[in-house]
PAVEXLO-641948 format. One record per residue (C-alpha): residue in three letters; x, y, z; residue number from 1. Coordinates in nm, 4 decimals, m for minus. Layout:
<atoms>
ATOM ala X Y Z NUM
...
</atoms>
This chain:
<atoms>
ATOM met m0.9938 m0.5320 0.1947 1
ATOM ser m0.9011 m0.8636 0.3465 2
ATOM thr m0.5543 m1.0081 0.3594 3
ATOM ala m0.4758 m1.1249 0.0107 4
ATOM ser m0.3866 m1.4745 0.1206 5
ATOM lys m0.7032 m1.5008 0.3263 6
ATOM ser m0.9114 m1.3474 0.0515 7
ATOM leu m0.7977 m1.6062 m0.1958 8
ATOM asp m0.8692 m1.8885 0.0454 9
ATOM arg m1.2010 m1.7810 0.1936 10
ATOM pro m1.3556 m1.4984 m0.0074 11
ATOM gly m1.6949 m1.5243 0.1556 12
ATOM glu m1.5922 m1.4653 0.5164 13
ATOM ser m1.6972 m1.1046 0.5682 14
ATOM arg m1.6404 m1.1362 0.9423 15
ATOM leu m1.2705 m1.1858 0.8748 16
ATOM val m1.2632 m0.8768 0.6552 17
ATOM leu m1.4330 m0.6612 0.9191 18
ATOM ser m1.2115 m0.7911 1.1965 19
ATOM glu m0.8982 m0.7258 0.9957 20
ATOM asp m1.0118 m0.3745 0.9094 21
ATOM trp m1.0825 m0.2828 1.2697 22
ATOM leu m0.7578 m0.4392 1.3875 23
ATOM ser m0.5634 m0.2244 1.1438 24
ATOM val m0.7431 0.0837 1.2740 25
ATOM gly m0.6685 m0.0080 1.6352 26
ATOM ile m0.3012 m0.0892 1.5795 27
ATOM gly m0.2383 0.2124 1.3574 28
ATOM leu m0.4112 0.4526 1.5963 29
ATOM ala m0.2249 0.3089 1.8949 30
ATOM ile 0.1115 0.3704 1.7271 31
ATOM phe 0.0057 0.7204 1.6229 32
ATOM leu m0.1170 0.8167 1.9701 33
ATOM leu 0.1925 0.6753 2.1385 34
ATOM ala 0.4007 0.8883 1.9048 35
ATOM leu 0.2006 1.1998 1.9988 36
ATOM ala 0.2996 1.1444 2.3609 37
ATOM gly 0.6296 1.2930 2.2504 38
ATOM leu 0.4602 1.6332 2.2518 39
ATOM ser 0.4540 1.6136 2.6314 40
ATOM gly 0.8173 1.5096 2.6482 41
ATOM thr 0.7541 1.1351 2.6860 42
ATOM asp 0.9176 0.9200 2.4211 43
ATOM phe 0.7431 0.5829 2.4026 44
ATOM leu 0.8595 0.4786 2.0551 45
ATOM gly 1.2168 0.6019 2.0232 46
ATOM trp 1.3500 0.2469 2.0515 47
ATOM val 1.2156 0.1526 1.7056 48
ATOM val 1.4970 0.0546 1.4698 49
ATOM thr 1.6026 0.2760 1.1813 50
ATOM thr 1.8412 0.1957 0.8981 51
ATOM ser 2.0963 0.4356 0.7521 52
ATOM val 2.2808 0.4203 0.4232 53
ATOM trp 2.5951 0.2186 0.4917 54
ATOM thr 2.9158 0.0670 0.3697 55
ATOM asp 3.0055 m0.0652 0.7154 56
ATOM pro 2.7272 m0.3054 0.8298 57
ATOM ala 2.8012 m0.2214 1.1942 58
ATOM lys 2.6770 0.1334 1.1284 59
ATOM ala 2.3589 0.0403 0.9431 60
ATOM leu 2.1171 0.0162 1.2371 61
ATOM gly 2.0250 0.2347 1.5310 62
ATOM pro 1.7284 0.3417 1.7464 63
ATOM ala 1.5118 0.6280 1.6215 64
ATOM ser 1.5791 0.8437 1.9276 65
ATOM lys 1.9087 0.9255 2.0950 66
ATOM ile 1.7336 0.8669 2.4277 67
ATOM tyr 1.7549 0.4939 2.3535 68
ATOM ser 2.1098 0.5001 2.2160 69
ATOM asp 2.2227 0.2456 2.4771 70
ATOM leu 2.0188 m0.0180 2.2917 71
ATOM gly 2.2439 0.0014 1.9905 72
ATOM gly 2.1358 m0.1112 1.6456 73
ATOM thr 2.0987 m0.4792 1.7296 74
ATOM gly 1.9049 m0.4051 2.0477 75
ATOM ala 1.6690 m0.1697 1.8619 76
ATOM leu 1.6100 m0.4315 1.5931 77
ATOM phe 1.5320 m0.6997 1.8509 78
ATOM ala 1.3021 m0.4657 2.0483 79
ATOM thr 1.1155 m0.3768 1.7284 80
ATOM tyr 1.0769 m0.7424 1.6345 81
ATOM leu 0.9441 m0.8353 1.9808 82
ATOM ala 0.6954 m0.5471 1.9868 83
ATOM leu 0.5603 m0.6334 1.6419 84
ATOM leu 0.5477 m1.0027 1.7265 85
ATOM val 0.3360 m0.9404 2.0382 86
ATOM val 0.0973 m0.6991 1.8679 87
ATOM leu 0.0543 m0.8950 1.5451 88
ATOM ala 0.0252 m1.2302 1.7244 89
ATOM ala m0.2643 m1.0784 1.9203 90
ATOM ala m0.4149 m0.9681 1.5891 91
ATOM ala m0.3675 m1.3204 1.4508 92
ATOM ala m0.5487 m1.4576 1.7562 93
ATOM ala m0.8375 m1.2178 1.6930 94
ATOM leu m0.8527 m1.3501 1.3362 95
ATOM arg m0.8586 m1.7072 1.4734 96
ATOM ala m0.5279 m1.7931 1.3118 97
ATOM asn m0.2833 m2.0428 1.4541 98
ATOM val m0.0927 m1.8095 1.6884 99
ATOM ala 0.2022 m2.0419 1.7495 100
ATOM arg 0.2485 m2.0983 1.3782 101
ATOM phe 0.2085 m1.7266 1.3129 102
ATOM ala 0.4798 m1.6449 1.5681 103
ATOM val 0.7266 m1.8830 1.4062 104
ATOM thr 0.6534 m1.7790 1.0482 105
ATOM phe 0.6432 m1.4087 1.1338 106
ATOM thr 0.9925 m1.4420 1.2771 107
ATOM ala 1.1112 m1.5656 0.9375 108
ATOM val 0.9092 m1.3049 0.7476 109
ATOM phe 1.0385 m1.0172 0.9596 110
ATOM gly 1.3956 m1.1442 0.9368 111
ATOM ile 1.3994 m1.1770 0.5579 112
ATOM ala 1.2004 m0.8578 0.4974 113
ATOM tyr 1.4153 m0.6406 0.7226 114
ATOM ala 1.7347 m0.7956 0.5875 115
ATOM ser 1.6095 m0.6862 0.2443 116
ATOM trp 1.5630 m0.3328 0.3766 117
ATOM ile 1.9178 m0.3314 0.5156 118
ATOM ala 2.0498 m0.4608 0.1822 119
ATOM gly 1.8593 m0.1872 m0.0001 120
ATOM ser 2.0366 0.0730 0.2145 121
ATOM tyr 2.3800 m0.0400 0.0950 122
ATOM ala 2.5558 0.2684 m0.0386 123
ATOM tyr 2.6076 0.1226 m0.3879 124
ATOM leu 2.2285 0.0901 m0.4166 125
ATOM ala 2.1059 0.3897 m0.2189 126
ATOM val 2.3428 0.6877 m0.2535 127
ATOM val 2.2017 0.9655 m0.4724 128
ATOM thr 2.4149 1.2797 m0.4809 129
ATOM pro 2.7795 1.3262 m0.5876 130
ATOM ala 2.8509 1.4616 m0.2385 131
ATOM asp 2.7313 1.1349 m0.0856 132
ATOM leu 2.9392 0.9333 m0.3325 133
ATOM gln 3.2396 1.1227 m0.2075 134
ATOM lys 3.1304 1.0864 0.1552 135
ATOM phe 3.1116 0.7064 0.1301 136
ATOM gly 3.4156 0.6803 m0.0961 137
ATOM ile 3.2386 0.4916 m0.3744 138
ATOM pro 3.2620 0.5576 m0.7506 139
ATOM trp 2.9016 0.4816 m0.8481 140
ATOM ser 2.5534 0.3958 m0.7183 141
ATOM leu 2.2181 0.2831 m0.8550 142
ATOM lys 2.0715 0.5946 m0.6845 143
ATOM leu 1.7618 0.4208 m0.5468 144
ATOM thr 1.7762 0.5897 m0.2039 145
ATOM asn 1.7363 0.3504 0.0887 146
ATOM glu 1.3786 0.2868 m0.0271 147
ATOM gly 1.5346 0.0616 m0.2862 148
ATOM gly 1.4977 m0.1854 0.0003 149
ATOM phe 1.1307 m0.2103 m0.0943 150
ATOM ile 1.2346 m0.3451 m0.4340 151
ATOM val 1.4793 m0.5874 m0.2738 152
ATOM ala 1.2037 m0.7143 m0.0400 153
ATOM leu 0.9615 m0.7605 m0.3301 154
ATOM leu 1.2187 m0.9489 m0.5359 155
ATOM ala 1.3120 m1.1661 m0.2364 156
ATOM gly 0.9471 m1.2641 m0.2005 157
ATOM ile 0.9127 m1.3392 m0.5720 158
ATOM val 1.2235 m1.5604 m0.5641 159
ATOM ile 1.0845 m1.7553 m0.2681 160
ATOM ala 0.7409 m1.7920 m0.4307 161
ATOM asn 0.8728 m1.9202 m0.7617 162
ATOM phe 1.1851 m2.1156 m0.6656 163
ATOM phe 1.1027 m2.2293 m0.3121 164
ATOM pro 0.7248 m2.2842 m0.3212 165
ATOM arg 0.7229 m2.5153 m0.0178 166
ATOM phe 0.8932 m2.2487 0.1893 167
ATOM ala 0.6447 m1.9909 0.0570 168
ATOM glu 0.3569 m2.2162 0.1620 169
ATOM trp 0.5112 m2.2596 0.5075 170
ATOM leu 0.5340 m1.8810 0.5469 171
ATOM lys 0.1691 m1.8335 0.4545 172
ATOM glu 0.0334 m1.7769 0.8070 173
ATOM ala 0.2364 m1.4557 0.8377 174
ATOM ile 0.1929 m1.3435 0.4758 175
ATOM arg m0.0778 m1.0815 0.5264 176
ATOM pro 0.0006 m0.7904 0.2943 177
ATOM glu m0.3363 m0.6203 0.3246 178
ATOM leu m0.3291 m0.6180 0.7054 179
ATOM tyr 0.0224 m0.4737 0.7020 180
ATOM ile m0.0592 m0.2074 0.4434 181
ATOM lys m0.3799 m0.1025 0.6195 182
ATOM ile m0.1900 m0.0426 0.9426 183
ATOM ala 0.0677 0.1535 0.7447 184
ATOM ile m0.2012 0.3635 0.5775 185
ATOM val m0.3593 0.4545 0.9125 186
ATOM ile m0.0194 0.5755 1.0358 187
ATOM leu 0.0412 0.7475 0.7024 188
ATOM gly m0.2561 0.9775 0.7657 189
ATOM gly m0.0773 1.1577 1.0482 190
ATOM phe 0.2490 1.1850 0.8531 191
ATOM leu 0.0698 1.3303 0.5507 192
ATOM ala m0.1182 1.5804 0.7678 193
ATOM val 0.2037 1.7282 0.9014 194
ATOM thr 0.3519 1.7262 0.5502 195
ATOM phe 0.0448 1.8810 0.3874 196
ATOM ala m0.0046 2.1480 0.6567 197
ATOM ser 0.2769 2.3543 0.5081 198
ATOM arg 0.1102 2.3667 0.1654 199
ATOM leu m0.2687 2.3638 0.2035 200
ATOM asn m0.3361 2.4799 m0.1531 201
ATOM leu m0.1459 2.1874 m0.2983 202
ATOM ala m0.3080 1.9509 m0.0486 203
ATOM thr m0.6500 2.0695 m0.1664 204
ATOM ser m0.5565 1.9822 m0.5242 205
ATOM val m0.4613 1.6332 m0.4118 206
ATOM val m0.7984 1.5878 m0.2397 207
ATOM leu m0.9896 1.7097 m0.5471 208
ATOM arg m0.7936 1.4628 m0.7591 209
ATOM gly m0.8968 1.1896 m0.5215 210
ATOM ile m1.2624 1.2784 m0.5638 211
ATOM ala m1.2232 1.2714 m0.9414 212
ATOM ala m1.0737 0.9227 m0.9090 213
ATOM ile m1.4127 0.7961 m0.7885 214
ATOM val m1.5768 0.9113 m1.1114 215
ATOM glu m1.3028 0.7559 m1.3232 216
ATOM ala m1.2933 0.4184 m1.1506 217
ATOM tyr m1.6643 0.3567 m1.1052 218
ATOM leu m1.8355 0.5365 m1.3919 219
ATOM ile m1.5761 0.5160 m1.6711 220
ATOM tyr m1.3411 0.2229 m1.6115 221
ATOM trp m1.6023 m0.0165 m1.4768 222
ATOM ala m1.8438 0.0311 m1.7654 223
ATOM val m1.5747 m0.0140 m2.0307 224
ATOM val m1.4210 m0.3241 m1.8717 225
ATOM tyr m1.7633 m0.4810 m1.8215 226
ATOM tyr m1.8404 m0.4186 m2.1895 227
ATOM val m1.5072 m0.5668 m2.3014 228
ATOM ala m1.5577 m0.8798 m2.0893 229
ATOM arg m1.9138 m0.9331 m2.2129 230
ATOM gln m1.8926 m0.8333 m2.5773 231
ATOM trp m1.5334 m0.9056 m2.6794 232
ATOM phe m1.4628 m1.2152 m2.4701 233
ATOM gly m1.8124 m1.3566 m2.4175 234
ATOM phe m1.8050 m1.3794 m2.0371 235
ATOM ser m2.1313 m1.4110 m1.8450 236
ATOM arg m2.2547 m1.1366 m1.6114 237
ATOM glu m2.1382 m1.3496 m1.3177 238
ATOM trp m1.7797 m1.3276 m1.4430 239
ATOM ser m1.7900 m0.9829 m1.6037 240
ATOM ala m1.8995 m0.7874 m1.2967 241
ATOM pro m1.6216 m0.9104 m1.0592 242
ATOM leu m1.3706 m0.8722 m1.3432 243
ATOM ala m1.4815 m0.5149 m1.4029 244
ATOM ser m1.4566 m0.4319 m1.0331 245
ATOM gly m1.1215 m0.6022 m0.9882 246
ATOM ile m0.9635 m0.4301 m1.2868 247
ATOM ser m1.1259 m0.0910 m1.2399 248
ATOM ile m1.1575 m0.0262 m0.8683 249
ATOM cys m0.9556 m0.1809 m0.5896 250
ATOM gly m0.8546 m0.5258 m0.6904 251
ATOM val m0.9155 m0.8009 m0.4382 252
ATOM ala m1.1595 m0.6094 m0.2186 253
ATOM ala m1.3736 m0.4932 m0.5065 254
ATOM ala m1.3799 m0.8367 m0.6738 255
ATOM ile m1.4858 m1.0052 m0.3495 256
ATOM ala m1.7437 m0.7391 m0.2627 257
ATOM thr m1.8881 m0.7570 m0.6128 258
ATOM gly m1.8958 m1.1381 m0.6094 259
ATOM gly m2.0904 m1.1292 m0.2844 260
ATOM ala m2.3215 m0.8546 m0.4074 261
ATOM ile m2.4298 m1.0424 m0.7203 262
ATOM arg m2.4328 m1.3861 m0.5467 263
ATOM ala m2.1534 m1.5213 m0.7702 264
ATOM arg m2.0153 m1.8692 m0.7108 265
ATOM pro m1.7161 m1.8640 m0.4714 266
ATOM ala m1.4750 m1.9712 m0.7457 267
ATOM val m1.5368 m1.6495 m0.9410 268
ATOM pro m1.3929 m1.3927 m0.6964 269
ATOM val m1.1188 m1.6405 m0.6016 270
ATOM leu m0.9816 m1.6564 m0.9565 271
ATOM val m1.0332 m1.2857 m1.0208 272
ATOM ser m0.8571 m1.2012 m0.6938 273
ATOM ser m0.5633 m1.4216 m0.7855 274
ATOM leu m0.5431 m1.2493 m1.1217 275
ATOM val m0.5474 m0.9075 m0.9561 276
ATOM val m0.2579 m1.0010 m0.7286 277
ATOM ile m0.0339 m1.1219 m1.0102 278
ATOM phe m0.1028 m0.8247 m1.2356 279
ATOM ala m0.0463 m0.5881 m0.9438 280
ATOM val 0.3000 m0.7334 m0.8934 281
ATOM val 0.3776 m0.6923 m1.2637 282
ATOM glu 0.2640 m0.3292 m1.2463 283
ATOM val 0.4781 m0.2618 m0.9394 284
ATOM leu 0.7807 m0.3975 m1.1231 285
ATOM ile 0.7163 m0.1936 m1.4392 286
ATOM leu 0.5152 0.1265 m1.3903 287
ATOM pro 0.7376 0.3132 m1.1401 288
ATOM trp 1.0327 0.2808 m1.3770 289
ATOM ile 0.8216 0.4100 m1.6674 290
ATOM ala 0.7133 0.6984 m1.4438 291
ATOM met 1.0753 0.7780 m1.3584 292
ATOM ala 1.1779 0.7682 m1.7247 293
ATOM phe 0.9001 0.9889 m1.8601 294
ATOM leu 0.7437 1.1744 m1.5654 295
ATOM ser 1.0378 1.2637 m1.3424 296
ATOM his 0.9634 1.6331 m1.3975 297
ATOM glu 0.5910 1.5782 m1.3311 298
ATOM pro 0.6113 1.3914 m0.9978 299
ATOM leu 0.2499 1.4412 m0.8914 300
ATOM val 0.1221 1.3216 m1.2282 301
ATOM ala 0.3229 1.0048 m1.1714 302
ATOM ala 0.1911 0.9739 m0.8150 303
ATOM ser m0.1736 1.0035 m0.9157 304
ATOM trp m0.1158 0.7589 m1.1989 305
ATOM met 0.0103 0.4915 m0.9573 306
ATOM gly m0.3039 0.5284 m0.7441 307
ATOM leu m0.5277 0.4734 m1.0438 308
ATOM ala m0.3301 0.2120 m1.2333 309
ATOM val m0.2271 m0.0394 m0.9649 310
ATOM lys m0.5232 m0.2354 m0.8336 311
ATOM thr m0.4582 m0.3416 m0.4761 312
ATOM asp m0.3916 m0.1166 m0.1782 313
ATOM gly m0.0650 m0.2876 m0.0943 314
ATOM ala 0.0703 m0.2823 m0.4483 315
ATOM ala m0.0551 0.0716 m0.5196 316
ATOM ile 0.1100 0.2177 m0.2108 317
ATOM ala 0.4171 0.0083 m0.2879 318
ATOM ala 0.4259 0.1532 m0.6392 319
ATOM gly 0.3858 0.5023 m0.4950 320
ATOM gly 0.6766 0.4424 m0.2594 321
ATOM ile 0.9043 0.3127 m0.5349 322
ATOM thr 0.7993 0.5956 m0.7660 323
ATOM glu 0.8795 0.8524 m0.4985 324
ATOM ala 1.2212 0.6991 m0.4354 325
ATOM leu 1.3087 0.6842 m0.8061 326
ATOM ile 1.1823 1.0305 m0.8969 327
ATOM leu 1.3267 1.2047 m0.5919 328
ATOM ser 1.6657 1.0452 m0.6526 329
ATOM lys 1.6654 1.1374 m1.0220 330
ATOM asn 1.5735 1.4983 m0.9464 331
ATOM ala 1.8260 1.5147 m0.6631 332
ATOM ala 2.0980 1.4059 m0.9031 333
ATOM glu 1.9947 1.7037 m1.1199 334
ATOM gly 2.0116 1.9396 m0.8224 335
ATOM val 1.6372 1.9567 m0.7467 336
ATOM asn 1.5377 1.8289 m0.4033 337
ATOM tyr 1.1651 1.7851 m0.3411 338
ATOM gln 1.0152 1.7216 0.0008 339
ATOM ala 0.9587 1.3536 0.0675 340
ATOM gly 0.6008 1.2396 0.1200 341
ATOM trp 0.4116 1.4277 m0.1489 342
ATOM ile 0.4343 1.1629 m0.4205 343
ATOM leu 0.3448 0.8797 m0.1833 344
ATOM gly 0.0762 1.0952 m0.0218 345
ATOM thr m0.0888 1.1700 m0.3553 346
ATOM thr m0.0942 0.8011 m0.4463 347
ATOM ala m0.2442 0.7161 m0.1073 348
ATOM ala m0.5095 0.9890 m0.1304 349
ATOM val m0.6254 0.8713 m0.4729 350
ATOM lys m0.6404 0.5102 m0.3561 351
ATOM ile m0.8218 0.5944 m0.0327 352
ATOM phe m1.0956 0.7853 m0.2147 353
ATOM ile m1.1510 0.4909 m0.4490 354
ATOM asp m1.1641 0.2489 m0.1538 355
ATOM val m1.4192 0.4506 0.0398 356
ATOM phe m1.6816 0.4066 m0.2315 357
ATOM ile m1.6553 0.0250 m0.2500 358
ATOM gly m1.9362 m0.0373 m0.0003 359
ATOM ile m2.1777 0.1918 m0.1817 360
ATOM trp m2.0905 0.0369 m0.5177 361
ATOM ala m2.1425 m0.3158 m0.3856 362
ATOM phe m2.4823 m0.2111 m0.2488 363
ATOM leu m2.5841 m0.0605 m0.5853 364
ATOM leu m2.4796 m0.3765 m0.7699 365
ATOM ala m2.6645 m0.5927 m0.5172 366
ATOM tyr m2.9773 m0.3827 m0.5672 367
ATOM ile m2.9556 m0.4040 m0.9489 368
ATOM trp m2.8858 m0.7780 m0.9508 369
ATOM thr m3.1548 m0.8768 m0.7005 370
ATOM asn m3.4217 m0.6519 m0.8472 371
ATOM his m3.3537 m0.6591 m1.2208 372
ATOM ile m3.1159 m0.9401 m1.3233 373
ATOM asn m3.1442 m1.2361 m1.0848 374
ATOM val m3.4696 m1.1386 m0.9200 375
ATOM thr m3.4991 m1.2925 m0.5714 376
ATOM his m3.6839 m1.2281 m0.2489 377
ATOM asp m3.3560 m1.1276 m0.0788 378
ATOM lys m3.3360 m0.7561 m0.1436 379
ATOM ala m3.0242 m0.5460 m0.0933 380
ATOM lys m3.0165 m0.3743 0.2449 381
ATOM ala m2.8705 m0.0358 0.3315 382
ATOM gly m2.6636 m0.2033 0.6033 383
ATOM glu m2.4537 m0.3676 0.3321 384
ATOM ile m2.2942 m0.0290 0.2637 385
ATOM trp m2.1485 m0.0236 0.6148 386
ATOM gln m2.0644 m0.3947 0.6045 387
ATOM arg m1.8525 m0.3486 0.2929 388
ATOM phe m1.7098 m0.0078 0.3856 389
ATOM pro m1.3268 m0.0256 0.4216 390
ATOM lys m1.2928 0.0565 0.7915 391
ATOM phe m0.9197 0.1240 0.7762 392
ATOM ser m0.9972 0.4427 0.5822 393
ATOM ile m1.1626 0.5729 0.9017 394
ATOM gly m0.8302 0.5359 1.0792 395
ATOM phe m0.6551 0.7242 0.7988 396
ATOM val m0.9035 1.0117 0.8247 397
ATOM val m0.8748 1.0252 1.2044 398
ATOM thr m0.4947 1.0378 1.2116 399
ATOM phe m0.4927 1.2889 0.9271 400
ATOM ala m0.7446 1.5147 1.1021 401
ATOM ile m0.5653 1.5014 1.4374 402
ATOM gly m0.2266 1.5639 1.2786 403
ATOM leu m0.3585 1.8525 1.0689 404
ATOM val m0.5263 2.0252 1.3654 405
ATOM ile m0.2114 1.9958 1.5763 406
ATOM ala 0.0114 2.1169 1.2927 407
ATOM leu m0.2083 2.4189 1.2183 408
ATOM thr m0.2833 2.5297 1.5751 409
ATOM ser 0.0302 2.4540 1.7749 410
ATOM ser 0.2982 2.6928 1.8932 411
ATOM pro 0.6455 2.6800 1.7357 412
ATOM ala 0.7719 2.4946 2.0427 413
ATOM thr 0.5092 2.2222 2.0023 414
ATOM leu 0.5726 2.1995 1.6294 415
ATOM ala 0.9402 2.1420 1.7007 416
ATOM lys 0.8394 1.8293 1.8956 417
ATOM leu 0.5725 1.7193 1.6461 418
ATOM thr 0.8081 1.6429 1.3572 419
ATOM pro 1.0313 1.3927 1.5426 420
ATOM ala 0.7265 1.2394 1.7153 421
ATOM ile 0.5511 1.1769 1.3839 422
ATOM gly 0.8849 1.0615 1.2449 423
ATOM glu 0.8936 0.7752 1.4957 424
ATOM ala 0.5423 0.6678 1.3964 425
ATOM asn 0.6477 0.6945 1.0329 426
ATOM thr 0.9365 0.4568 1.1025 427
ATOM phe 0.6774 0.1941 1.1942 428
ATOM arg 0.4905 0.2804 0.8764 429
ATOM val 0.8064 0.2058 0.6762 430
ATOM ile 0.8472 m0.1298 0.8510 431
ATOM phe 0.4894 m0.2270 0.7688 432
ATOM phe 0.5604 m0.1245 0.4088 433
ATOM ile 0.8610 m0.3578 0.4059 434
ATOM leu 0.6444 m0.6453 0.5321 435
ATOM thr 0.3872 m0.5617 0.2636 436
ATOM phe 0.6384 m0.5663 m0.0227 437
ATOM phe 0.7830 m0.8980 0.0868 438
ATOM ser 0.4366 m1.0503 0.1358 439
ATOM ile 0.3199 m0.9429 m0.2078 440
ATOM gly 0.6236 m1.1121 m0.3572 441
ATOM val 0.5608 m1.4374 m0.1679 442
ATOM leu 0.2052 m1.4489 m0.3048 443
ATOM ser 0.3327 m1.4223 m0.6614 444
ATOM asn 0.3855 m1.7782 m0.7788 445
ATOM phe 0.3577 m1.7097 m1.1512 446
ATOM arg 0.3565 m2.0758 m1.2580 447
ATOM lys 0.0791 m2.1752 m1.0179 448
ATOM leu m0.1388 m1.8815 m1.1127 449
ATOM trp m0.1007 m1.9613 m1.4801 450
ATOM gln m0.1861 m2.3271 m1.4216 451
ATOM asp m0.5116 m2.2239 m1.2538 452
ATOM gly m0.6539 m2.1488 m1.5980 453
ATOM phe m0.5994 m1.7783 m1.6299 454
ATOM gly m0.5599 m1.7563 m2.0061 455
ATOM lys m0.8882 m1.5938 m2.1051 456
ATOM leu m0.9266 m1.4004 m1.7794 457
ATOM ala m0.5733 m1.2685 m1.8162 458
ATOM ala m0.6523 m1.1588 m2.1705 459
ATOM val m0.9430 m0.9454 m2.0469 460
ATOM tyr m0.7246 m0.7983 m1.7736 461
ATOM phe m0.4369 m0.7276 m2.0114 462
ATOM val m0.6535 m0.5670 m2.2805 463
ATOM ser m0.8483 m0.3549 m2.0329 464
ATOM leu m0.5604 m0.2487 m1.8101 465
ATOM phe m0.2865 m0.1858 m2.0647 466
ATOM gly m0.5181 m0.0915 m2.3497 467
ATOM phe m0.7352 0.1565 m2.1632 468
ATOM val m0.7266 0.1981 m1.7863 469
ATOM ile m0.3686 0.3065 m1.7270 470
ATOM trp m0.3672 0.5487 m2.0216 471
ATOM val m0.6915 0.7210 m1.9289 472
ATOM gly m0.5643 0.7442 m1.5726 473
ATOM leu m0.2418 0.8984 m1.6992 474
ATOM leu m0.4298 1.1483 m1.9163 475
ATOM ile m0.6564 1.2669 m1.6380 476
ATOM ser m0.3678 1.2734 m1.3897 477
ATOM trp m0.1848 1.4965 m1.6354 478
ATOM ile m0.4856 1.7280 m1.6628 479
ATOM phe m0.5021 1.7662 m1.2827 480
ATOM phe m0.1343 1.7804 m1.1905 481
ATOM ser 0.0683 1.8862 m1.4934 482
ATOM gly 0.2972 2.1700 m1.3872 483
ATOM ile 0.2210 2.1304 m1.0165 484
ATOM lys 0.5310 2.0426 m0.8168 485
ATOM pro 0.5878 1.9222 m0.4612 486
ATOM pro 0.7489 2.1770 m0.2281 487
ATOM leu 1.1254 2.1925 m0.2323 488
ATOM ala 1.3088 2.0448 0.0647 489
ATOM thr 1.4653 2.2951 0.3006 490
</atoms>
């Protein structure tokens, strides 16, 4: 999936998509492998900044490892910013972006996004348990955990997009939510492997649910949405196919891949992609809170539901993160403490399985369109499957496999080093999540999207998503995960 901002501007540039995918694999793997160096006693990443729940701002920041304690919180934050600036500026150069402009705008993006994360860790927003209320000497809290910073970052982006559109446009070079989330997902593979290793039976259930998601998205959702677009709203095949893919599968990526497969005019995937982005933001703002209200005692049902209901990688993983924060905090307040990572991991697994099939689906649509609908001499080629395959999922599988093997075969002494090592990589994953949330918000100029003529398209999306897709996803998620709980924290 290409960066959302790039996808909306230049949906036909497959080279950009491939380059971005491979860059996310390379950056994510590099962070993961540097973290694993900790198993040999070498700490390459301990300087990365972490944020604690705070009432005194001076105590909010610090380096991940005590080895780098001399840096202090401000030094760790600056070191993290510089490292990300160098790496991501190199990625921007590989994507033929304006590197100087990227460096300047990324500085602003990182500053606002991480300030949002710090704000979200304020005790009045983040504290969960009565013991912590007493510890910080505060009478109440919104109980969001420090991951409430994701919500703050998203809202900050939305405010900028809708009230300061010129500033949002200026930031555009560094607003790359799909690149950020792909890097995060590659790193997430290793974190989930270590988390899942302790409960292989439950992990197997998650994987099976992911496989079932392929059947739902491609064989059930797609057919129904295509029918609704054609028969109820009178759209042509050129519009109905990208709409069906965007609503049913993986948002921007699927709409663009489908548009290319059926030789649609460039304007078609552009408008569908824009629609996907705006609805994804609405879902992120609504569905996790519904999940907390009604599914707090069925956390894995809620997690699977997010993976099926929210239609971009960035927004889906964002929804999974918010859902985990809300549900864990609500259960903690009731005295039940689940291990972190299982809700987010389930959402990610479901989304990854759906993503992996995009290339094959695009090839099948290309074959059908070129041989039976718009018959041409340009036949679909098997190579299109690889061309459209989401390469970042390879990185996720690699880090997951390596992490799982190490977790299952290592001695207790090695395992004792593995958890903090993966924890440092996971800190980077959180930072990329923060950048993703903020970027999604900045892309969400509601007025502009509405002015682009979304009325009828939005009606199809609304009817299909809220009338069918999310409820079927919830039903099947309930069938798979009802009664299955994440492990309790120890």
